[in-house]
mmCIF file of the C-alpha atoms, coordinates in Angstrom:
data_MODEL
# 
_entry.id   MODEL 
# 
loop_
_atom_site.group_PDB 
_atom_site.id 
_atom_site.type_symbol 
_atom_site.label_atom_id 
_atom_site.label_alt_id 
_atom_site.label_comp_id 
_atom_site.label_asym_id 
_atom_site.label_entity_id 
_atom_site.label_seq_id 
_atom_site.pdbx_PDB_ins_code 
_atom_site.Cartn_x 
_atom_site.Cartn_y 
_atom_site.Cartn_z 
_atom_site.occupancy 
_atom_site.B_iso_or_equiv 
_atom_site.pdbx_formal_charge 
_atom_site.auth_seq_id 
_atom_site.auth_comp_id 
_atom_site.auth_asym_id 
_atom_site.auth_atom_id 
_atom_site.pdbx_PDB_model_num 
ATOM 1   C CA . MET A 1 1   ? -94.709 -36.945 -47.031 1.00 0.00 ? 1   MET A CA 1 
ATOM 2   C CA . LYS A 1 2   ? -94.249 -35.135 -43.673 1.00 0.00 ? 2   LYS A CA 1 
ATOM 3   C CA . GLU A 1 3   ? -94.928 -38.355 -41.805 1.00 0.00 ? 3   GLU A CA 1 
ATOM 4   C CA . PHE A 1 4   ? -92.373 -40.209 -43.932 1.00 0.00 ? 4   PHE A CA 1 
ATOM 5   C CA . CYS A 1 5   ? -89.705 -37.542 -43.208 1.00 0.00 ? 5   CYS A CA 1 
ATOM 6   C CA . ARG A 1 6   ? -90.422 -37.679 -39.483 1.00 0.00 ? 6   ARG A CA 1 
ATOM 7   C CA . THR A 1 7   ? -90.107 -41.459 -39.500 1.00 0.00 ? 7   THR A CA 1 
ATOM 8   C CA . LEU A 1 8   ? -86.881 -41.245 -41.470 1.00 0.00 ? 8   LEU A CA 1 
ATOM 9   C CA . VAL A 1 9   ? -85.387 -38.617 -39.117 1.00 0.00 ? 9   VAL A CA 1 
ATOM 10  C CA . PHE A 1 10  ? -86.565 -40.561 -36.059 1.00 0.00 ? 10  PHE A CA 1 
ATOM 11  C CA . GLY A 1 11  ? -85.032 -43.751 -37.476 1.00 0.00 ? 11  GLY A CA 1 
ATOM 12  C CA . PHE A 1 12  ? -81.772 -41.933 -38.204 1.00 0.00 ? 12  PHE A CA 1 
ATOM 13  C CA . PHE A 1 13  ? -81.545 -40.629 -34.620 1.00 0.00 ? 13  PHE A CA 1 
ATOM 14  C CA . LEU A 1 14  ? -82.491 -44.034 -33.229 1.00 0.00 ? 14  LEU A CA 1 
ATOM 15  C CA . VAL A 1 15  ? -79.675 -45.696 -35.195 1.00 0.00 ? 15  VAL A CA 1 
ATOM 16  C CA . LEU A 1 16  ? -77.261 -42.914 -34.201 1.00 0.00 ? 16  LEU A CA 1 
ATOM 17  C CA . PHE A 1 17  ? -78.253 -43.126 -30.526 1.00 0.00 ? 17  PHE A CA 1 
ATOM 18  C CA . THR A 1 18  ? -77.947 -46.926 -30.523 1.00 0.00 ? 18  THR A CA 1 
ATOM 19  C CA . SER A 1 19  ? -74.479 -46.822 -32.066 1.00 0.00 ? 19  SER A CA 1 
ATOM 20  C CA . VAL A 1 20  ? -73.363 -44.142 -29.564 1.00 0.00 ? 20  VAL A CA 1 
ATOM 21  C CA . VAL A 1 21  ? -74.597 -46.299 -26.673 1.00 0.00 ? 21  VAL A CA 1 
ATOM 22  C CA . GLU A 1 22  ? -72.848 -49.384 -28.100 1.00 0.00 ? 22  GLU A CA 1 
ATOM 23  C CA . ALA A 1 23  ? -69.651 -47.405 -28.624 1.00 0.00 ? 23  ALA A CA 1 
ATOM 24  C CA . ASN A 1 24  ? -69.816 -46.178 -25.032 1.00 0.00 ? 24  ASN A CA 1 
ATOM 25  C CA . GLU A 1 25  ? -70.403 -49.719 -23.783 1.00 0.00 ? 25  GLU A CA 1 
ATOM 26  C CA . ASN A 1 26  ? -67.303 -50.854 -25.670 1.00 0.00 ? 26  ASN A CA 1 
ATOM 27  C CA . LEU A 1 27  ? -65.414 -47.848 -24.341 1.00 0.00 ? 27  LEU A CA 1 
ATOM 28  C CA . PHE A 1 28  ? -66.431 -48.638 -20.787 1.00 0.00 ? 28  PHE A CA 1 
ATOM 29  C CA . SER A 1 29  ? -65.386 -52.248 -21.115 1.00 0.00 ? 29  SER A CA 1 
ATOM 30  C CA . GLU A 1 30  ? -62.002 -51.099 -22.498 1.00 0.00 ? 30  GLU A CA 1 
ATOM 31  C CA . GLN A 1 31  ? -61.703 -48.659 -19.588 1.00 0.00 ? 31  GLN A CA 1 
ATOM 32  C CA . ASP A 1 32  ? -62.554 -51.438 -17.157 1.00 0.00 ? 32  ASP A CA 1 
ATOM 33  C CA . LEU A 1 33  ? -59.899 -53.602 -18.771 1.00 0.00 ? 33  LEU A CA 1 
ATOM 34  C CA . LYS A 1 34  ? -57.350 -50.775 -18.560 1.00 0.00 ? 34  LYS A CA 1 
ATOM 35  C CA . ARG A 1 35  ? -58.331 -50.154 -14.922 1.00 0.00 ? 35  ARG A CA 1 
ATOM 36  C CA . SER A 1 36  ? -57.935 -53.853 -14.166 1.00 0.00 ? 36  SER A CA 1 
ATOM 37  C CA . ASN A 1 37  ? -54.483 -53.908 -15.800 1.00 0.00 ? 37  ASN A CA 1 
ATOM 38  C CA . LEU A 1 38  ? -53.551 -50.746 -13.929 1.00 0.00 ? 38  LEU A CA 1 
ATOM 39  C CA . GLU A 1 39  ? -54.643 -52.289 -10.627 1.00 0.00 ? 39  GLU A CA 1 
ATOM 40  C CA . VAL A 1 40  ? -52.492 -55.366 -11.311 1.00 0.00 ? 40  VAL A CA 1 
ATOM 41  C CA . TYR A 1 41  ? -49.564 -53.096 -12.213 1.00 0.00 ? 41  TYR A CA 1 
ATOM 42  C CA . TRP A 1 42  ? -50.004 -51.043 -9.035  1.00 0.00 ? 42  TRP A CA 1 
ATOM 43  C CA . GLN A 1 43  ? -50.367 -54.136 -6.875  1.00 0.00 ? 43  GLN A CA 1 
ATOM 44  C CA . ASP A 1 44  ? -47.178 -55.551 -8.364  1.00 0.00 ? 44  ASP A CA 1 
ATOM 45  C CA . SER A 1 45  ? -45.375 -52.218 -7.937  1.00 0.00 ? 45  SER A CA 1 
ATOM 46  C CA . LEU A 1 46  ? -46.636 -51.830 -4.382  1.00 0.00 ? 46  LEU A CA 1 
ATOM 47  C CA . HIS A 1 47  ? -45.465 -55.350 -3.592  1.00 0.00 ? 47  HIS A CA 1 
ATOM 48  C CA . LYS A 1 48  ? -41.966 -54.520 -4.877  1.00 0.00 ? 48  LYS A CA 1 
ATOM 49  C CA . ILE A 1 49  ? -41.890 -51.243 -2.940  1.00 0.00 ? 49  ILE A CA 1 
ATOM 50  C CA . LEU A 1 50  ? -42.938 -52.961 0.281   1.00 0.00 ? 50  LEU A CA 1 
ATOM 51  C CA . LEU A 1 51  ? -40.357 -55.723 -0.160  1.00 0.00 ? 51  LEU A CA 1 
ATOM 52  C CA . LYS A 1 52  ? -37.639 -53.139 -0.722  1.00 0.00 ? 52  LYS A CA 1 
ATOM 53  C CA . TYR A 1 53  ? -38.812 -51.135 2.301   1.00 0.00 ? 53  TYR A CA 1 
ATOM 54  C CA . LEU A 1 54  ? -38.803 -54.279 4.465   1.00 0.00 ? 54  LEU A CA 1 
ATOM 55  C CA . LYS A 1 55  ? -35.260 -55.028 3.303   1.00 0.00 ? 55  LYS A CA 1 
ATOM 56  C CA . GLY A 1 56  ? -34.279 -51.601 4.649   1.00 0.00 ? 56  GLY A CA 1 
ATOM 57  C CA . LEU A 1 57  ? -36.166 -52.343 7.857   1.00 0.00 ? 57  LEU A CA 1 
ATOM 58  C CA . ASP A 1 58  ? -34.218 -55.592 8.261   1.00 0.00 ? 58  ASP A CA 1 
ATOM 59  C CA . ALA A 1 59  ? -30.952 -53.676 7.862   1.00 0.00 ? 59  ALA A CA 1 
ATOM 60  C CA . TYR A 1 60  ? -32.164 -51.077 10.368  1.00 0.00 ? 60  TYR A CA 1 
ATOM 61  C CA . SER A 1 61  ? -33.143 -53.786 12.879  1.00 0.00 ? 61  SER A CA 1 
ATOM 62  C CA . ALA A 1 62  ? -29.667 -55.299 12.499  1.00 0.00 ? 62  ALA A CA 1 
ATOM 63  C CA . LYS A 1 63  ? -28.253 -51.823 13.270  1.00 0.00 ? 63  LYS A CA 1 
ATOM 64  C CA . ASP A 1 64  ? -26.802 -51.660 9.758   1.00 0.00 ? 64  ASP A CA 1 
ATOM 65  C CA . TYR A 1 65  ? -27.988 -48.076 9.441   1.00 0.00 ? 65  TYR A CA 1 
ATOM 66  C CA . ARG A 1 66  ? -25.857 -47.231 6.421   1.00 0.00 ? 66  ARG A CA 1 
ATOM 67  C CA . SER A 1 67  ? -27.445 -50.050 4.407   1.00 0.00 ? 67  SER A CA 1 
ATOM 68  C CA . ALA A 1 68  ? -30.908 -48.967 5.543   1.00 0.00 ? 68  ALA A CA 1 
ATOM 69  C CA . TYR A 1 69  ? -30.048 -45.427 4.464   1.00 0.00 ? 69  TYR A CA 1 
ATOM 70  C CA . ASN A 1 70  ? -28.879 -46.628 1.035   1.00 0.00 ? 70  ASN A CA 1 
ATOM 71  C CA . ILE A 1 71  ? -32.049 -48.680 0.537   1.00 0.00 ? 71  ILE A CA 1 
ATOM 72  C CA . TRP A 1 72  ? -34.485 -46.026 1.756   1.00 0.00 ? 72  TRP A CA 1 
ATOM 73  C CA . LEU A 1 73  ? -32.952 -42.911 0.190   1.00 0.00 ? 73  LEU A CA 1 
ATOM 74  C CA . PRO A 1 74  ? -34.065 -43.637 -3.415  1.00 0.00 ? 74  PRO A CA 1 
ATOM 75  C CA . MET A 1 75  ? -37.514 -44.550 -2.095  1.00 0.00 ? 75  MET A CA 1 
ATOM 76  C CA . ALA A 1 76  ? -37.649 -41.325 -0.096  1.00 0.00 ? 76  ALA A CA 1 
ATOM 77  C CA . LYS A 1 77  ? -36.657 -39.315 -3.159  1.00 0.00 ? 77  LYS A CA 1 
ATOM 78  C CA . ASP A 1 78  ? -39.511 -41.018 -5.038  1.00 0.00 ? 78  ASP A CA 1 
ATOM 79  C CA . GLY A 1 79  ? -41.970 -39.766 -2.414  1.00 0.00 ? 79  GLY A CA 1 
ATOM 80  C CA . PHE A 1 80  ? -42.563 -42.881 -0.277  1.00 0.00 ? 80  PHE A CA 1 
ATOM 81  C CA . SER A 1 81  ? -43.518 -41.246 3.027   1.00 0.00 ? 81  SER A CA 1 
ATOM 82  C CA . TYR A 1 82  ? -42.360 -44.069 5.315   1.00 0.00 ? 82  TYR A CA 1 
ATOM 83  C CA . ALA A 1 83  ? -38.907 -43.986 3.745   1.00 0.00 ? 83  ALA A CA 1 
ATOM 84  C CA . GLN A 1 84  ? -38.889 -40.179 3.991   1.00 0.00 ? 84  GLN A CA 1 
ATOM 85  C CA . ALA A 1 85  ? -39.664 -40.351 7.714   1.00 0.00 ? 85  ALA A CA 1 
ATOM 86  C CA . ASP A 1 86  ? -37.062 -43.073 8.233   1.00 0.00 ? 86  ASP A CA 1 
ATOM 87  C CA . ILE A 1 87  ? -34.374 -41.108 6.391   1.00 0.00 ? 87  ILE A CA 1 
ATOM 88  C CA . ALA A 1 88  ? -35.279 -38.145 8.590   1.00 0.00 ? 88  ALA A CA 1 
ATOM 89  C CA . GLY A 1 89  ? -34.892 -40.335 11.665  1.00 0.00 ? 89  GLY A CA 1 
ATOM 90  C CA . LEU A 1 90  ? -31.460 -41.499 10.536  1.00 0.00 ? 90  LEU A CA 1 
ATOM 91  C CA . TYR A 1 91  ? -30.341 -37.884 10.130  1.00 0.00 ? 91  TYR A CA 1 
ATOM 92  C CA . PHE A 1 92  ? -31.988 -36.912 13.413  1.00 0.00 ? 92  PHE A CA 1 
ATOM 93  C CA . ASN A 1 93  ? -30.135 -39.612 15.360  1.00 0.00 ? 93  ASN A CA 1 
ATOM 94  C CA . GLY A 1 94  ? -26.926 -39.600 13.321  1.00 0.00 ? 94  GLY A CA 1 
ATOM 95  C CA . TRP A 1 95  ? -27.316 -43.256 12.340  1.00 0.00 ? 95  TRP A CA 1 
ATOM 96  C CA . GLY A 1 96  ? -26.010 -44.142 8.885   1.00 0.00 ? 96  GLY A CA 1 
ATOM 97  C CA . ALA A 1 97  ? -25.625 -40.442 8.143   1.00 0.00 ? 97  ALA A CA 1 
ATOM 98  C CA . GLU A 1 98  ? -24.034 -37.545 9.951   1.00 0.00 ? 98  GLU A CA 1 
ATOM 99  C CA . GLN A 1 99  ? -26.412 -36.060 12.524  1.00 0.00 ? 99  GLN A CA 1 
ATOM 100 C CA . ASP A 1 100 ? -28.081 -33.074 10.909  1.00 0.00 ? 100 ASP A CA 1 
ATOM 101 C CA . TYR A 1 101 ? -31.292 -31.711 12.427  1.00 0.00 ? 101 TYR A CA 1 
ATOM 102 C CA . GLU A 1 102 ? -31.967 -29.351 9.527   1.00 0.00 ? 102 GLU A CA 1 
ATOM 103 C CA . THR A 1 103 ? -31.812 -32.168 6.980   1.00 0.00 ? 103 THR A CA 1 
ATOM 104 C CA . ALA A 1 104 ? -33.925 -34.327 9.289   1.00 0.00 ? 104 ALA A CA 1 
ATOM 105 C CA . PHE A 1 105 ? -36.481 -31.516 9.485   1.00 0.00 ? 105 PHE A CA 1 
ATOM 106 C CA . THR A 1 106 ? -36.571 -31.238 5.682   1.00 0.00 ? 106 THR A CA 1 
ATOM 107 C CA . TRP A 1 107 ? -37.219 -34.977 5.300   1.00 0.00 ? 107 TRP A CA 1 
ATOM 108 C CA . TYR A 1 108 ? -39.849 -34.947 8.046   1.00 0.00 ? 108 TYR A CA 1 
ATOM 109 C CA . GLN A 1 109 ? -41.584 -32.096 6.200   1.00 0.00 ? 109 GLN A CA 1 
ATOM 110 C CA . LYS A 1 110 ? -41.660 -34.120 2.985   1.00 0.00 ? 110 LYS A CA 1 
ATOM 111 C CA . ALA A 1 111 ? -43.144 -37.100 4.816   1.00 0.00 ? 111 ALA A CA 1 
ATOM 112 C CA . ALA A 1 112 ? -45.621 -34.881 6.685   1.00 0.00 ? 112 ALA A CA 1 
ATOM 113 C CA . ILE A 1 113 ? -46.840 -33.382 3.431   1.00 0.00 ? 113 ILE A CA 1 
ATOM 114 C CA . ASN A 1 114 ? -47.468 -36.980 2.329   1.00 0.00 ? 114 ASN A CA 1 
ATOM 115 C CA . LYS A 1 115 ? -49.714 -37.378 5.412   1.00 0.00 ? 115 LYS A CA 1 
ATOM 116 C CA . ASN A 1 116 ? -47.269 -39.358 7.528   1.00 0.00 ? 116 ASN A CA 1 
ATOM 117 C CA . THR A 1 117 ? -48.534 -38.806 11.092  1.00 0.00 ? 117 THR A CA 1 
ATOM 118 C CA . TYR A 1 118 ? -45.253 -39.836 12.715  1.00 0.00 ? 118 TYR A CA 1 
ATOM 119 C CA . ALA A 1 119 ? -43.452 -37.157 10.690  1.00 0.00 ? 119 ALA A CA 1 
ATOM 120 C CA . GLN A 1 120 ? -46.093 -34.590 11.665  1.00 0.00 ? 120 GLN A CA 1 
ATOM 121 C CA . TYR A 1 121 ? -45.541 -35.497 15.312  1.00 0.00 ? 121 TYR A CA 1 
ATOM 122 C CA . MET A 1 122 ? -41.756 -35.270 14.943  1.00 0.00 ? 122 MET A CA 1 
ATOM 123 C CA . ILE A 1 123 ? -41.985 -31.821 13.359  1.00 0.00 ? 123 ILE A CA 1 
ATOM 124 C CA . GLY A 1 124 ? -43.946 -30.783 16.439  1.00 0.00 ? 124 GLY A CA 1 
ATOM 125 C CA . ASN A 1 125 ? -41.167 -32.199 18.637  1.00 0.00 ? 125 ASN A CA 1 
ATOM 126 C CA . MET A 1 126 ? -38.514 -30.378 16.668  1.00 0.00 ? 126 MET A CA 1 
ATOM 127 C CA . TYR A 1 127 ? -40.360 -27.072 17.053  1.00 0.00 ? 127 TYR A CA 1 
ATOM 128 C CA . TRP A 1 128 ? -40.963 -27.752 20.748  1.00 0.00 ? 128 TRP A CA 1 
ATOM 129 C CA . ASN A 1 129 ? -37.301 -28.544 21.481  1.00 0.00 ? 129 ASN A CA 1 
ATOM 130 C CA . GLY A 1 130 ? -35.622 -26.341 18.884  1.00 0.00 ? 130 GLY A CA 1 
ATOM 131 C CA . TYR A 1 131 ? -33.940 -29.162 16.964  1.00 0.00 ? 131 TYR A CA 1 
ATOM 132 C CA . GLY A 1 132 ? -32.812 -27.625 13.668  1.00 0.00 ? 132 GLY A CA 1 
ATOM 133 C CA . VAL A 1 133 ? -35.450 -24.890 13.921  1.00 0.00 ? 133 VAL A CA 1 
ATOM 134 C CA . PRO A 1 134 ? -36.114 -22.086 16.396  1.00 0.00 ? 134 PRO A CA 1 
ATOM 135 C CA . ILE A 1 135 ? -38.303 -23.078 19.351  1.00 0.00 ? 135 ILE A CA 1 
ATOM 136 C CA . HIS A 1 136 ? -41.885 -22.289 18.407  1.00 0.00 ? 136 HIS A CA 1 
ATOM 137 C CA . THR A 1 137 ? -44.505 -23.744 20.752  1.00 0.00 ? 137 THR A CA 1 
ATOM 138 C CA . ASP A 1 138 ? -47.429 -22.597 18.610  1.00 0.00 ? 138 ASP A CA 1 
ATOM 139 C CA . LEU A 1 139 ? -46.104 -24.426 15.550  1.00 0.00 ? 139 LEU A CA 1 
ATOM 140 C CA . ALA A 1 140 ? -45.391 -27.469 17.714  1.00 0.00 ? 140 ALA A CA 1 
ATOM 141 C CA . GLN A 1 141 ? -49.045 -27.437 18.714  1.00 0.00 ? 141 GLN A CA 1 
ATOM 142 C CA . VAL A 1 142 ? -50.214 -27.108 15.100  1.00 0.00 ? 142 VAL A CA 1 
ATOM 143 C CA . TRP A 1 143 ? -48.195 -30.138 13.998  1.00 0.00 ? 143 TRP A CA 1 
ATOM 144 C CA . TRP A 1 144 ? -49.088 -32.224 17.052  1.00 0.00 ? 144 TRP A CA 1 
ATOM 145 C CA . LYS A 1 145 ? -52.776 -31.427 16.549  1.00 0.00 ? 145 LYS A CA 1 
ATOM 146 C CA . LEU A 1 146 ? -52.560 -32.451 12.909  1.00 0.00 ? 146 LEU A CA 1 
ATOM 147 C CA . ALA A 1 147 ? -51.109 -35.836 13.899  1.00 0.00 ? 147 ALA A CA 1 
ATOM 148 C CA . ALA A 1 148 ? -53.423 -36.204 16.916  1.00 0.00 ? 148 ALA A CA 1 
ATOM 149 C CA . ASP A 1 149 ? -56.516 -35.566 14.805  1.00 0.00 ? 149 ASP A CA 1 
ATOM 150 C CA . LYS A 1 150 ? -55.464 -38.484 12.614  1.00 0.00 ? 150 LYS A CA 1 
ATOM 151 C CA . GLY A 1 151 ? -55.137 -40.765 15.645  1.00 0.00 ? 151 GLY A CA 1 
ATOM 152 C CA . TYR A 1 152 ? -51.400 -40.622 16.371  1.00 0.00 ? 152 TYR A CA 1 
ATOM 153 C CA . ARG A 1 153 ? -51.287 -41.411 20.108  1.00 0.00 ? 153 ARG A CA 1 
ATOM 154 C CA . ASP A 1 154 ? -47.986 -39.753 21.010  1.00 0.00 ? 154 ASP A CA 1 
ATOM 155 C CA . ALA A 1 155 ? -49.313 -36.508 19.561  1.00 0.00 ? 155 ALA A CA 1 
ATOM 156 C CA . GLN A 1 156 ? -52.557 -36.961 21.493  1.00 0.00 ? 156 GLN A CA 1 
ATOM 157 C CA . PHE A 1 157 ? -50.457 -37.175 24.657  1.00 0.00 ? 157 PHE A CA 1 
ATOM 158 C CA . ALA A 1 158 ? -48.209 -34.244 23.689  1.00 0.00 ? 158 ALA A CA 1 
ATOM 159 C CA . LEU A 1 159 ? -51.057 -31.736 23.313  1.00 0.00 ? 159 LEU A CA 1 
ATOM 160 C CA . PRO A 1 160 ? -52.326 -31.794 26.928  1.00 0.00 ? 160 PRO A CA 1 
ATOM 161 C CA . TYR A 1 161 ? -48.730 -31.954 28.165  1.00 0.00 ? 161 TYR A CA 1 
ATOM 162 C CA . GLN A 1 162 ? -47.943 -28.811 26.178  1.00 0.00 ? 162 GLN A CA 1 
ATOM 163 C CA . TYR A 1 163 ? -51.051 -27.062 27.503  1.00 0.00 ? 163 TYR A CA 1 
ATOM 164 C CA . CYS A 1 164 ? -50.190 -27.989 31.082  1.00 0.00 ? 164 CYS A CA 1 
ATOM 165 C CA . TYR A 1 165 ? -46.552 -26.976 30.707  1.00 0.00 ? 165 TYR A CA 1 
ATOM 166 C CA . LEU A 1 166 ? -47.370 -23.599 29.157  1.00 0.00 ? 166 LEU A CA 1 
ATOM 167 C CA . ASN A 1 167 ? -50.274 -22.697 31.435  1.00 0.00 ? 167 ASN A CA 1 
ATOM 168 C CA . HIS A 1 168 ? -49.328 -24.237 34.773  1.00 0.00 ? 168 HIS A CA 1 
ATOM 169 C CA . PRO A 1 169 ? -45.620 -23.848 35.555  1.00 0.00 ? 169 PRO A CA 1 
ATOM 170 C CA . LYS A 1 170 ? -45.793 -26.399 38.388  1.00 0.00 ? 170 LYS A CA 1 
ATOM 171 C CA . CYS A 1 171 ? -47.014 -29.152 36.057  1.00 0.00 ? 171 CYS A CA 1 
# 
């Protein structure tokens, strides 16, 4: 009788385990399908975003800064770091928008938080030169180093220049 009960319990767990494994296999294949659909969705969305961004770049290249601003601003508000940095540049230079260093700084910060190395470099420049913020050479160095560590060449050049300028007045 004990042997029969053991066999019955073992059989029950075997059936249960097998159905759990099969359910997980079905779940994984559904997840793979969802992931595949999500990848297609993201690729399609990314394609649309890039086309829209390039349309703004065409306007910018044609010196139609106001159109570039109008195209990039919604993208920047949605968190697209290239558009954020470009909107900042338009404010910085007064192209397509009234020149406003403080607004430019705010947009560069948003892009920098999204790991845009150009924006990180520009924040360093703004701190170095006092554009829209008080001059702060230490913060300039922090931002330049952040961009330089990620391979941004202008920042890699700015760091030794800053060191030379601060430590050797005849540089």
